[in-house]
C-alpha positions as CSV (number, residue, x, y, z in Angstrom):
1,M,0.2,-0.1,-0.2
2,S,1.3,3.3,-1.2
3,E,2.4,6.2,1.5
4,R,-0.2,8.7,-0.4
5,T,-3.1,5.4,-0.1
6,R,-2.1,5.3,3.5
7,R,-1.7,8.9,4.5
8,G,-5.2,9.4,2.4
9,R,-7.2,7.0,4.6
10,V,-5.7,8.4,8.2
11,V,-6.6,12.1,7.3
12,R,-10.3,10.9,6.9
13,W,-10.3,10.2,11.2
14,G,-9.2,14.3,11.3
15,V,-11.8,16.6,11.8
16,P,-12.4,18.4,7.9
17,I,-11.9,21.7,7.9
18,A,-14.2,22.2,5.2
19,T,-17.6,21.2,6.9
20,I,-16.4,23.1,10.1
21,A,-16.4,26.0,7.7
22,V,-20.0,25.2,6.6
23,V,-21.0,24.7,10.1
24,A,-19.9,28.1,11.2
25,G,-21.4,29.8,8.2
26,A,-24.8,28.1,9.4
27,I,-24.6,29.2,12.6
28,G,-24.4,33.2,12.2
29,A,-22.9,35.8,14.5
30,G,-24.8,35.5,17.8
31,P,-23.0,33.1,20.5
32,V,-25.2,30.1,20.6
33,I,-24.3,28.3,24.6
34,A,-27.0,25.5,25.7
35,A,-28.4,26.0,29.4
36,V,-25.6,24.2,31.6
37,Q,-26.7,23.0,35.0
38,G,-24.0,22.8,37.7
39,E,-20.3,23.8,37.5
40,P,-19.2,23.2,33.4
41,A,-16.6,20.5,32.6
42,L,-15.1,22.5,30.2
43,P,-14.8,26.4,29.5
44,Q,-17.6,27.9,27.4
45,R,-16.9,28.4,24.2
46,T,-19.7,30.0,21.4
47,A,-20.2,27.7,18.5
48,Q,-17.5,30.1,16.3
49,Q,-15.2,29.7,18.8
50,L,-15.6,25.8,19.1
51,L,-15.4,25.5,15.4
52,A,-12.2,27.4,15.4
53,D,-10.4,25.4,17.4
54,A,-11.5,22.3,16.0
55,T,-9.9,24.1,12.7
56,R,-6.7,24.9,14.2
57,A,-6.8,21.2,15.4
58,A,-7.6,19.7,11.8
59,E,-4.8,21.7,11.0
60,S,-2.6,20.2,13.1
61,G,-2.9,16.5,12.1
62,L,-4.1,13.6,14.2
63,K,-1.8,12.8,17.0
64,P,-0.7,9.2,18.0
65,M,-3.7,7.5,19.6
66,S,-5.3,3.8,20.4
67,G,-8.5,3.1,21.7
68,T,-11.9,1.1,21.1
69,V,-15.1,1.8,19.2
70,M,-18.1,0.7,19.9
71,Q,-20.7,1.3,16.9
72,T,-24.4,0.3,17.3
73,A,-27.2,0.2,15.0
74,S,-31.1,0.1,15.3
75,L,-32.6,0.8,12.0
76,G,-35.6,-1.0,12.1
77,L,-34.6,-3.1,9.2
78,P,-36.7,-6.5,8.6
79,A,-35.0,-9.0,10.6
80,L,-32.3,-10.1,8.0
81,P,-30.0,-13.2,7.4
82,G,-26.6,-13.5,8.0
83,M,-26.4,-11.5,11.3
84,A,-23.7,-12.9,12.8
85,G,-19.8,-12.5,12.9
86,A,-18.3,-9.8,10.6
87,S,-20.2,-10.0,7.4
88,P,-21.9,-6.8,5.8
89,A,-25.4,-7.4,7.1
90,A,-24.3,-8.0,10.6
91,L,-23.1,-4.5,10.7
92,L,-26.5,-3.0,10.0
93,A,-28.1,-4.4,13.5
94,G,-26.8,-4.5,17.0
95,S,-23.0,-3.5,18.6
96,H,-20.0,-4.0,17.1
97,E,-16.4,-3.2,18.3
98,L,-13.4,-2.0,16.9
99,K,-9.8,-1.2,18.0
100,V,-7.7,1.0,17.0
101,W,-3.7,1.6,17.5
102,Y,-2.6,5.0,15.3
103,G,1.4,5.9,15.2
104,G,1.4,7.7,12.4
105,A,0.7,7.1,8.7
106,D,2.8,4.4,8.2
107,R,2.2,2.7,11.5
108,V,-2.0,2.0,11.8
109,R,-4.0,-1.2,12.9
110,F,-7.4,-2.3,13.3
111,A,-9.0,-5.1,14.8
112,L,-12.1,-6.4,14.7
113,P,-12.8,-9.0,17.5
114,G,-15.7,-11.7,16.8
115,R,-17.3,-13.8,19.1
116,M,-14.2,-16.6,19.1
117,S,-12.0,-14.9,16.5
118,E,-10.4,-11.8,15.8
119,T,-9.6,-10.1,12.1
120,D,-6.5,-7.5,12.4
121,L,-5.4,-5.3,9.5
122,I,-1.8,-4.3,10.0
123,I,0.0,-1.3,8.4
124,N,3.9,-1.5,9.6
125,G,6.3,0.5,7.2
126,G,6.0,-0.9,3.4
127,Q,4.1,-3.9,4.9
128,V,0.7,-4.6,5.4
129,W,-0.9,-7.7,6.7
130,L,-4.7,-9.2,7.2
131,W,-4.8,-11.6,10.0
132,D,-7.8,-14.1,10.4
133,S,-7.8,-16.1,13.8
134,Q,-10.7,-18.3,13.0
135,A,-9.1,-19.5,9.8
136,H,-5.5,-19.4,11.3
137,K,-4.6,-17.7,8.2
138,A,-2.2,-14.8,7.7
139,T,-2.8,-12.8,4.2
140,R,0.3,-10.2,2.9
141,I,-1.1,-7.7,0.7
142,K,0.6,-6.8,-2.2
143,G,0.7,-4.2,-5.1
144,A,-0.4,-0.9,-3.3
145,P,-3.0,1.5,-5.7
146,T,-1.5,4.5,-6.2
147,E,-5.1,5.8,-5.3
148,D,-8.1,5.3,-2.7
149,P,-8.9,1.2,-2.8
150,A,-12.6,2.5,-2.2
151,G,-12.6,4.1,-5.6
152,A,-16.6,4.6,-4.8
153,R,-16.1,8.0,-3.5
154,L,-19.0,10.2,-5.3
155,T,-19.1,14.2,-5.1
156,R,-20.2,16.2,-2.0
157,D,-23.4,16.8,-3.6
158,H,-24.4,12.7,-4.4
159,T,-22.6,12.0,-0.7
160,A,-25.2,14.5,0.9
161,A,-28.0,11.9,0.4
162,L,-25.6,8.3,0.6
163,P,-24.6,8.1,4.5
164,S,-20.7,5.9,3.9
165,A,-19.2,7.2,7.2
166,T,-18.0,4.1,9.7
167,T,-16.0,6.5,12.2
168,P,-16.5,8.9,14.6
169,Q,-14.6,11.5,12.2
170,Q,-16.0,10.4,9.4
171,L,-19.9,10.0,10.5
172,A,-18.8,13.9,11.7
173,E,-17.7,14.3,8.1
174,E,-20.8,13.9,6.7
175,A,-23.1,15.3,9.3
176,L,-21.2,18.6,9.3
177,K,-22.0,18.8,5.4
178,R,-25.7,18.6,6.1
179,A,-25.6,21.8,8.4
180,D,-26.8,24.7,6.7
181,A,-29.4,27.8,7.1
182,D,-31.9,24.6,7.5
183,T,-30.3,23.5,10.7
184,V,-31.1,24.2,14.4
185,V,-27.3,24.1,16.2
186,S,-26.7,24.3,19.7
187,V,-23.5,23.6,22.2
188,S,-23.0,21.9,25.4
189,N,-19.9,22.0,27.7
190,T,-20.8,19.1,30.3
191,E,-20.7,16.0,28.2
192,R,-18.4,12.9,29.3
193,V,-17.0,10.0,26.3
194,A,-14.6,7.1,26.7
195,D,-14.1,9.2,30.4
196,R,-13.3,12.5,28.5
197,P,-14.7,15.8,29.3
198,A,-16.0,16.7,25.9
199,Y,-18.1,19.7,23.9
200,Q,-21.4,18.4,22.1
201,L,-22.6,20.2,19.0
202,V,-26.5,19.1,18.1
203,L,-27.4,19.9,14.6
204,A,-31.3,19.3,14.2
205,P,-32.6,20.2,10.4
206,K,-35.9,22.0,10.7
207,D,-37.6,20.2,7.5
208,G,-40.2,18.0,8.6
209,S,-40.0,15.6,5.9
210,S,-36.6,14.6,7.2
211,L,-36.2,11.3,9.4
212,V,-33.8,12.3,11.3
213,K,-34.3,14.2,14.8
214,E,-30.7,15.3,15.7
215,I,-27.3,14.3,15.0
216,R,-24.8,14.8,18.6
217,L,-21.3,15.4,18.1
218,A,-19.4,15.1,20.7
219,L,-15.9,16.9,20.0
220,D,-12.8,16.1,22.7
221,G,-12.5,18.9,25.4
222,E,-8.7,19.1,24.6
223,T,-7.5,17.8,20.9
224,L,-11.2,18.5,19.7
225,I,-11.1,15.1,17.6
226,P,-15.0,13.3,17.5
227,L,-15.0,11.2,20.1
228,R,-18.4,10.0,19.1
229,V,-21.6,10.6,16.8
230,Q,-25.2,9.7,17.9
231,I,-27.8,9.6,15.0
232,Y,-31.9,10.3,16.7
233,A,-35.1,9.1,14.6
234,K,-37.8,11.5,15.1
235,S,-40.2,10.4,17.9
236,A,-37.3,7.6,19.1
237,A,-35.5,7.9,22.5
238,E,-32.2,6.0,21.8
239,P,-29.7,6.6,18.5
240,A,-30.9,4.8,15.7
241,F,-27.1,4.7,15.0
242,E,-24.1,5.5,17.0
243,V,-20.5,5.1,16.8
244,G,-18.1,6.3,19.3
245,F,-15.2,5.6,21.8
246,T,-15.1,3.5,24.7
247,S,-12.1,3.9,25.3
248,V,-9.4,6.2,24.0
249,T,-5.8,7.5,24.6
250,F,-4.0,10.1,23.1
251,T,-0.2,8.9,23.2
252,P,1.8,6.7,21.4
253,P,0.9,3.1,20.8
254,A,4.0,1.2,21.9
255,E,5.9,-0.4,18.5
256,D,5.3,-4.5,19.4
257,N,1.2,-3.5,18.5
258,F,2.4,-3.0,14.8
259,A,4.9,-6.1,14.9
260,F,3.0,-8.9,12.9
261,T,4.9,-12.6,12.4
262,P,2.4,-15.2,11.3
263,P,2.3,-17.7,14.2
264,A,3.8,-21.1,13.7
265,G,1.3,-23.5,11.2
266,A,-0.7,-20.6,9.9
267,K,-1.7,-20.5,6.6
268,V,0.8,-17.6,4.7
269,E,-0.6,-16.3,1.6
270,E,0.2,-13.3,-0.5
271,K,-2.7,-11.5,-2.9
272,S,-3.2,-7.9,-4.1
273,L,-6.2,-6.0,-3.7
274,T,-7.6,-6.9,-6.8
275,D,-7.7,-10.5,-5.8
276,L,-9.3,-9.5,-2.3
277,G,-12.2,-8.5,-4.6
278,R,-10.6,-4.5,-3.8
279,D,-9.7,-3.4,-7.7
280,P,-9.0,-0.1,-7.4
281,Q,-9.5,0.3,-11.0
282,A,-12.4,-0.8,-11.1
283,G,-13.6,1.2,-7.9
284,Q,-12.4,4.1,-9.7
285,E,-14.3,3.7,-13.3
286,R,-17.1,2.9,-11.3
287,A,-16.8,6.2,-9.5
288,E,-16.7,8.0,-12.6
289,E,-19.8,6.6,-14.0
290,L,-21.8,7.2,-11.0
291,K,-20.9,10.7,-11.0
292,S,-22.5,11.3,-14.5
293,E,-25.4,8.7,-13.6
294,V,-26.9,10.0,-9.8
295,K,-28.8,12.8,-10.1
296,T,-30.3,14.9,-6.8
297,V,-33.3,16.6,-5.8
298,G,-33.2,19.2,-2.7
299,K,-30.6,19.6,-0.7
300,G,-28.9,19.5,2.9
301,W,-31.1,17.3,5.5
302,T,-33.6,16.4,3.1
303,T,-31.6,15.7,-0.7
304,V,-32.3,12.6,-2.7
305,A,-30.4,10.3,-4.6
306,I,-31.3,8.9,-8.3
307,L,-29.7,7.0,-9.8
308,P,-30.8,4.2,-13.1
309,F,-31.2,0.8,-11.2
310,S,-33.8,-1.7,-11.7
311,L,-35.1,-4.7,-9.8
312,D,-33.0,-7.0,-12.5
313,D,-30.0,-5.4,-11.8
314,L,-30.5,-5.4,-7.7
315,K,-31.2,-9.5,-7.8
316,D,-27.7,-9.8,-10.8
317,Q,-25.3,-7.6,-8.4
318,A,-26.7,-9.8,-5.4
319,R,-26.1,-13.0,-8.0
320,S,-22.9,-11.7,-8.6
321,Q,-20.9,-11.7,-5.2
322,P,-17.6,-14.0,-5.5
323,E,-18.5,-16.7,-3.8
324,G,-17.0,-17.6,-0.5
325,R,-16.3,-14.0,0.7
326,P,-19.5,-12.9,3.7
327,A,-21.1,-10.6,0.7
328,G,-21.7,-13.0,-1.4
329,Q,-23.3,-15.5,1.0
330,D,-25.7,-12.9,2.5
331,A,-26.6,-10.8,-1.0
332,T,-29.3,-12.7,-2.7
333,A,-31.1,-13.3,0.6
334,I,-31.0,-10.0,2.2
335,T,-32.2,-8.7,-1.0
336,D,-35.3,-11.4,-0.9
337,T,-35.8,-10.1,2.5
338,L,-35.5,-6.7,1.8
339,L,-37.9,-6.7,-1.1
340,K,-40.5,-8.9,0.3
341,A,-40.6,-5.7,3.3
342,A,-41.3,-3.5,0.6
343,K,-44.8,-1.3,0.1
344,P,-45.7,-0.8,-3.3
345,V,-46.8,2.9,-4.1
346,S,-48.0,4.3,-7.2
347,G,-48.4,7.9,-8.5
348,T,-48.3,10.3,-12.1
349,W,-44.8,9.3,-11.9
350,G,-45.5,5.6,-12.1
351,S,-45.0,2.7,-9.5
352,G,-42.5,1.0,-7.7
353,R,-41.9,-0.4,-3.9
354,V,-41.0,1.8,-0.7
355,I,-39.1,0.5,2.4
356,Q,-38.4,2.6,5.0
357,T,-36.2,2.1,8.0
358,K,-35.8,4.9,10.7
359,L,-33.3,6.7,9.1
360,V,-33.3,5.9,5.1
361,S,-36.1,5.4,3.0
362,A,-35.5,3.7,-0.5
363,L,-37.5,3.4,-4.0
364,L,-37.2,1.2,-6.3
365,T,-39.6,2.4,-9.3
366,D,-40.6,-0.2,-12.3
367,D,-38.7,2.1,-14.9
368,G,-35.6,1.4,-14.0
369,R,-34.6,4.3,-11.1
370,L,-33.8,3.8,-7.3
371,L,-34.1,6.6,-5.0
372,V,-32.8,6.7,-2.0
373,G,-32.6,9.7,1.1
374,A,-32.9,10.5,5.1
375,V,-36.5,11.6,4.3
376,T,-40.6,10.7,4.4
377,P,-41.4,7.8,1.8
378,D,-43.5,10.7,0.3
379,K,-40.3,13.0,0.2
380,L,-39.0,9.9,-2.2
381,T,-42.6,9.7,-4.7
382,E,-42.5,13.7,-4.8
383,A,-38.6,13.8,-5.9
384,A,-39.7,10.9,-8.1
385,G,-42.1,12.7,-10.2
386,Q,-39.3,15.5,-10.3
387,G,-36.5,13.5,-11.4
C-alpha cells in the first residue's frame, strides 16, 4: 500500500476543515450556548470559538492514539439473514467493536473482534498484513494502488444523500455537510465520552420531511477530535445509529502493536487488493460512471439521490458477489428479504416499491430508478416526479 493511500485513509480520521466552515456559516454571528446545570466540565465556548479551535486542531493533524470504537445500529430493518460475525449484514444491527492503534501514517492497526475470533489489519511501513484468527490465515497484501482503493467516493452533492461513514471522524464529516441555514445548532460543554470531558454540537433539521430528529457530535475537550456521533430518528428515545469511543488514549502506541509475524502453523498467502475483491481501477471507473449517472433532488437534510437501477440490476448484483466472501453468501437472501418487506406505491410518476427504516428510505421504481434519502417515503415519491 503506497504512502499516498495510507495517508489518504488516515487523514479522514481528522476533523475536516471545509465542513467545519459550513457549520460556522450556518450558525450566524450570535453565540449559541446551551443551558448548563452546575459547574461546567469545560470552559464555555460559543459555537464560533469551538469550530475555530477544531479547525486549528485539524490543521495540526491527527496525534498518535489508541482506543476502542463501538458501533451500534437499530435501524428498524426486517430480520435479515447472515447477521452473525463480521459480515456486511451483521453491521446493520446490534453492537460491534473495533480496536484502533495509530502511530503515524505508516503505522496503523485495526482489530475487529468476533465471538471466538479476531480479524486484524496491520500497516507497518511497507508491509500490510490481514490476519484471520478463525481461519488461522495470514494474508500479505501486495501491489499497493496509487489511488484510494475505496474508489467509489462520489462528489459532495451525491454523498449528501448517501451516508457512508463508519468512524466517529468520518460520520462527523458527513453530519457537518448537512448543516446549513435549515439547521438548528446548539452547543453544550458538559458531556463525558470515554471518560474524557467533551463539547457537544447538536444539529437538528428544520424540515419535517427529514427522518433525522438530530445528530449529536461529541468533540474531545482537549484535542477536539470527534469522540462520538449519535443519530436520533424522530419519535425515538435512543440513537438509531451511534459510533463512538468507549476508551481512548492520546499517547503513542507501543511499537509491538504494529509488529506482525504469522504464527506457527498458520496458512500464509500473498494477494493483491484485486485478488481480495478490491480492484482500485474498477472502483475508480465505477466512480466516474456514477458521477455522470447519479442525480440529486433537494439539498441538505432532504437530499434525495436518484440513479438508474432496476429490480433485475439488484438481483444480478446480489448473484454476482464472489463466492466464499460474506457478501456473496448474504447478498441474495438479504435482497429477497428486503423486497418482501417493501410496500407498493404509485403516482403520476409511475409505480414501484418503497422500504423505510428509522433513518433511510429507498424507492425502487418499475421504470428503472433507485431513489434513496434520509427522508419520508412521501418525499421520495415527490422526488420521483421531479427526477
